N, C-alpha and C positions, 0 to 999 in steps of 0.2 A: 289407084291411090286415091281416095278423097281430095278433093281439091281443096278443103279447108285447112290441112295438113302442110299447106304450102306453108301458110302464113303463120306457123307454130311461134318463129321467133319473132312475131311484131312487138313491139317496145310494150302496148298492152298488157300481153301475155306476162311479160317478163315483169313487168310492172304489181301485177297480181301475186306473181312468188315473192317481189322481193317483200309486198305488202304482209303478205302471208308471212314471212321471216319476221319481220320486225314486230309485229303483234305478238307473235309464239315468244320472241326475245324479251321485249316489254313486260309479255304477262309472267313470264320466267321471273323476271328482275321484282314484281311486283307480290308477285304470290308465290312464294317458293315451295309452298305445299301443292301447288298445282304439276310439280315437275313431272310426276309420273303420268299425267295425263297428257303432257305434252310430248310425249314419246313418239308416241304415231305420226304425230305433224312434222315433227323434225325427219323422220325417218322417211317419209313421202315427200319432203321436200328436198331430200338428199336424192332420193331415187330420180325425182324432175330431173335435177341437175346433172346426174351422171346420162339420164337419156336424151336430155339435150346436146352433151360433148359426145356421147357416140354417135348421135346423127351427125354433128359436124364432121368427125373423125370418116362417118360413111361416106358423108357427100366429096370429102377432098380425095375419096378413092373411087369415085363414080358405082357406090354401090345404091342405086335406087330403092330398090325392096327395103333394105335394112335401115336405109334412110326414113322412109315412111313408117316403118315399125318403132323406130325409137321417136320419133316426133309425135306419133300417135301415143306411145308411153308417156312421155314428158307432158303433155296436153293433159290424159288422164289423170297423172300422180299430182300435177299441180292443182286442177279443180280439186281433186280429193281432200289435198290438203287442207287448202282451204275451208273445205266443208269440216272437216275436222275442228280447225282453230275458230270457227264460227260458232259450231255447237258448242265447244267450252266455254265461249265467252258469255252465251245467253245464259247458260243452266248453272256455271260457276261465279260469273261475275255481275250479269246484268238481272238476272231473277232474285239472287239474295238480298243485290242492294233493295230492291223494292219489298223484301220481306215475303218472297213467295219461294216456298222450300216444295221441292220435286224430287221424290225418289231418284235412286241412280238409275233404275231404270229405264225410266222417262227420258233419260239421256242417252242412253243406249239404245232404246228404242227409234227415238229421233234419227239419230245417225246411222241407224242401220237402213232407216227407210230413205233418207238423203242419199246415202251410196249406192242402193239399189236404184233410184230413180235416175242419180249421174250415171250408172252403168248403162240404164237401158237408151239413155239419150246417147251414149258413147257410142253403144251399139248400131242405134239407129245413124248417127251420123257417119260410121265408119262403111255404109252399106249391109248391113245384116240386121234382116227382119225376126227380132226377139219373138214374137208369135211363132214363127217356126221352130224355135229352140223348145218352148214350153210344149208343142204340139207334139214333138218327137221324141220328147224325155216324159211323158206323161207315164207310161208303163216304170222308166227307170226311177222315177220319183216314186210311185207306190213301193217298190222295192225296197229304195232306200228308207221311206219313212215306216216301213213296217220293222226291218232292222232297227232303225233307232226309237223304237216307241218310249224305252225306259230313257234315253237321253232328252227326247224333245219333251216327255212326261216331267222330269225334271226343269227343262227348261222354262215350259208354262207354269211351273208350278213357281219359281222364282218371279216369274211377270206378276202372278197374282199377289202372292206374298209382299211385294215391292209396292204394287198399285194399290192394294186394297191396305195396304198400312198395315199388316198384320204383326208386322216384327221389327222393330228398330235396332240399329246399331247402339251399342250403348245399354241397352235394356236387358234386365236379367229374366230368364226363363227357366222353366222348369218343364221336364218331358220322362215322362215315368219318374224312373231313380236320380235321373239327370239334372243339375241344374248348375248353370252359369251364366256368362254376360256374352251377347251376341257382340261378335268384331267383325261381321262380314254377312250380309247376303247377296249369293253371286246366282250367275243366272242356273247352274246344276245345283248349287250345295250351299249351306249355311254353316257358316264357322260359328262354333261356341267354344269358350275360353272357361274350363271350371275353376274350383277353387285351389284343386291341385295343379294349375299352369298345364292342365291338359286340354291338348285342341281337339274337340270333337267335331268331326264333318258328315252333318246328318244332312241325306238328298231332300231338294225341295218338294220332289213327290211325295215323300212318308211323310213330311210335315203335312201336305194339305189332304191327305187320307187319316189323319189321324189327331187327338185331341194334344193340344198342350197349353200351358199356363204362362201368360206373361204377367210381370210386374210392373207396372205402367201407373206411372205420377198422375193425379186427375187435374187439372186446371187451375191454378192457383192456389193447390197443395202440397205438402211435401210427399214424398215418395215414403208409404209407410205398408208394410207388410204384417199382419194379425197371425201370430204365432200361437200353439196350443200345446200345452202339456199335459199331462197326466196324471195324476197321484193314485194311489189306492190305500185309502187310512181306516183304522180299525174302527168298527161300529160302534164302538165306546163313544166314540167323541162327537160332540155336540156339533151338526153341521153348520149351524150360525158361526160357531166359534170357529171353526175351518175355514169356513169362505170368508170371512174378516181376517184371519189370520195369513192366509194365503195371498190375499189383495194388498193388506197391509207390506207383507215381505219384499212388493215391488212398488208400492207407490211412497214406502219411508226410506227407500234405498238409491243408491246413488249409482246405474248400472250404464256402463256404457252400451250405447246402440239402443238402450228403451226408450223409447218417447214419452214424455211424461203427460201428454192429452193426445189421443184419448187415455183414460187411466186403465189399469188392468182389471179384470171380473173374472170371479169364480163363480164356478156352477156345478151342481150336484148332478151328475153324469147319469149315474145307475146305481142301484141299491143291488150288491151281488152276495154272494154266499160266502160270509167271514169279510167283507170288506164293503166300503164305501166307494166308487169310484168319480173324482173329481177332475175337472179339469180347469185349469189358470191360462187364461187368453193375455196376451200382452201385447203391444205393436212396435216392431222391430222397423229401424231406421234405415239401416244397411243390408242388403239381402246376403252380403257378401260374408257377414260374421252372423250369419245364423245357428249353427251348433255350436259356437262360444259362449252367443249371448243366451241361447236355451240352457247352457251349462251353468251361467253365473245366475240365471234367476231359480234354475232347480236349486242350487247353493244355497240362496237365499230363504227358497220355500221350505227347504229341508231344516235347516236352522230354526226358522221361525216358527215351525211345528214343535220340535224340541224343546223351544224355550217355553213353550205352551202346554208341554208334557202330553203332545196328541202323536201314539203310535200310529207306525204305517201298519198297514192288513195285507191280511194274504189269505188266498181260497182254504177253505177250511179243510180238503182234502190234501193238501199241501204245508199245513201247519204241523211244523214239527215240535215235538216234544221231549223235553230231555229231563233227567232223572241225578240229582245231586241229595249224598247223604247231608244228614244235619251238620256234623262237623266242615266238609268243605263249605256249605252255604253260612256256615256261623264265621269260617275263613275269610269267607269273602266280605261279608259283612263288619268285619273288625279292620279289615284293611282300608274299608271307604269310611268308617267314621275316624281312624285314626288320621285319614287324609285331611277331612273334613273339619277335624277339630285341630289340627295344625294349621287351617287357614283361618279359623276363630280368632287361635291366638297370635296372628301377624295382625290382626286388629287392634291398634291402640286403644280402643271403647271396651273390648271385652279379654285385653292381655291381661290385667291382674285378677280375674274372677278366677272361683276353682275349679278345679279339674270337674268335679259334676255339672257345675253351671257352663261350662266350657262344651261337655258334651251333649248337655240339653239342647245348646243353639246349634252345636255340629248335627243335630239329628232332625233340626226343621230346615236345613239350608236345601236348597234348589239347584240343580244345574241348570246354566242358561248361557247358551252358546250363541255368538253374535260374527258374523262373517265381516269384511270391511267394506265401510259403506254404510252399516246397518245405524239404524238409530236406537241408542239402547234406552234412553230416555228422553222428554222433551220437555222444555220448559212449560211449565203453566199446568203439568200433567197431575195429576193426584195419584200416587202409588204409596203404600204404607209399607215398604220393603227396603232394605239396602243393598247395594252390590258391591261386592269383592270380587278384583279380579286378579285370576289366578295367573293367567299369561295373555298377552298381547299387549297393545296401545289404543288408547280411547283420549279423544280431544274434546276438551268443555269449552263452549261455548255460550256467550250469553248476549240475546237480542232486546235491544232498546229502542228508544227514537232516533238515537245516534248512529243506529246501525249494529252489525254485529261485530262482537269482540270476542277473541279467542280469548280464555282465562288459562287454563294450564291445561297440561300432557299429564296422564295417567297410566301408570305402567303396574308390573308385578307385583302384589303384594297390596296395592294402595285399595281405597274403598271410598264409594260415595251414596248420595241418598240419604245417610242418615238422618236427614232434618223431617222426611218425609214417612221412614220409620217409627223415630222417637216422638215427632207433635205432630204429625199427620198434615204438615203444612205442602201447598204444592209444591214442585220442583222448581227451584232457580235459576236452573241452568239446563241447556241441552248438551248429553254427550253421545257421540257419535265414535262409532268406531274406525280407527284409522288402518290399524289392522286386523285381524280374524283375534276375536278375543274369546276368551274362556272365562265364565263368572260363576260366582255364586249367588243366589239372592238368600235373604233372612228376613221374615213375614214378621208381622205384627204379634202372630202367636207363639210364636217362637221366644220371643224376649218378654213377652207379657208374662210366661211359666216365672222365668227369673227376677224380673220384678215385681212380681206378685212375693214370691218367698224373701225377696231383699228389698225393701222400700227403700232402705238408705244408699242402694247402688244411682238411686237416681241423681242425688246430688252430684257424685263425681263424673258421672256423665254430662249431667249439665254444666259443669265447669269446664270441660273437654270439647262438648258442642258448642260454647261461648268463643272458646281460643280458636277453632275451625272456621267458624262465622267472623270474628276478626282477620284472621288471615284473610279469609274469598273476598271480603269486603277491601281490604287494602289493595287486593289487584285490580279492583274496579274504580279507583280512587279517580283516575282518569277519564270515565265515564260516566255520561250520565245513568248507568242503572246502578249504579252501587248500593245497596239498599242498607238499612238504618241499621246501627250496631243496637246488640240486643246483647242485655246482661244476662248473667248464671241464673241468678233469681228467676227471671220472666220465663228463661227456657225451662226448668225446674217443675214453675207451675203449670206452664203446657202441657209438659210432660206426664204430670201426675195427674192432670184433667183427663188428657186421650185417653191413658191406659185407666183410669179409675182407681190410682194408687194413692193412697195420704200418708 
């Protein structure tokens, strides 16, 4: 038995064990999150105390061999526990306080190296030459290394991933069809949690041999991920109109998880047989909501295309041709005309018109759907048409030097934008869709046909417009945005000048 073991119970060694226990207790109290990392230290300390107790019991029975074994074990466990707590203090307390962030693998490698070094020293003190062990076990080491080459490959892959900082915990990664958030990078594998709450275990050696994507925030910038959505549009649509419509469908809407800057962009990707291939690109702020946000952007884009009368395209080889006889076609047209005529009759401006003139206006109605969050019309814009809400709810707001003021809520059967249709003046308020809104709009051409046939109609409509303008002004009396009152005569003159009717 080595002579150094006889001094195992000396005060300095007991003090080292007590100091390690005190440090572990203080660290557990101050840093509760490190409780898991302290478990090896507590386990080693318990083993050291148990070994010392067993050494004392063996000494009382005069078992000198057991005394030496237990004393050596207590010495080894005590120093090993000190190495554990020291490594934890350096990598989890000291370095973070100095704003030095190192990967977990650095702590593991340091602990492993110190533990191996202490093991070699302990063997040397115990009278064993470590070089003889390595020389006699070279063949066995080669056999074990060959049998564990996959495991060693995973371990080395984990070391490379963490030392090169290729994949961090909390980052969103995409591997082929798999996408999810990294929750842990271990020695042999990496854990990824998908949106479906599925934990996927990927071997580190596979990651080092294949390509994967990491969504990483750039210094000083928010996390952004550019998404690309594809649309097939009919060739009859003017490309500039399609590009503008797709971009405004996103920029003018309030869509959750869509970054306002950089703004959306649309490009014409390809000219194909029967359709044009467009791509709408926007920036996503949270990768976890990629599919739902893509869906919301598609809905806004499709409704914006529908409002502009832009049809989707299909390849010529897949275009479906249907035949319907004249009777069914007329029946369908009559049903649609009846629906539009009922919408015209619900508007106070046109409720008193004869049936023939109401049908003339109904024939000029254009279907215009909006999704929640869309801007239906913007304050200051010039648009010569009137909106009629069939279904849904919209909010009317006015921007002024005093700020933004909510004026009214519009519901089924209500209309707005009549001043733009009848006098050509810019919009006096902004209207946004609170829910999905289904609208018709009536343009200047359709109303001009009726007014040309009955010029006297302008007087009645001017009086109704003056009344609605007075009600609108009354709502804004408390703000700086209240427009001046307009007389019926003035509105009549502006209508006659706008339509060229006297």
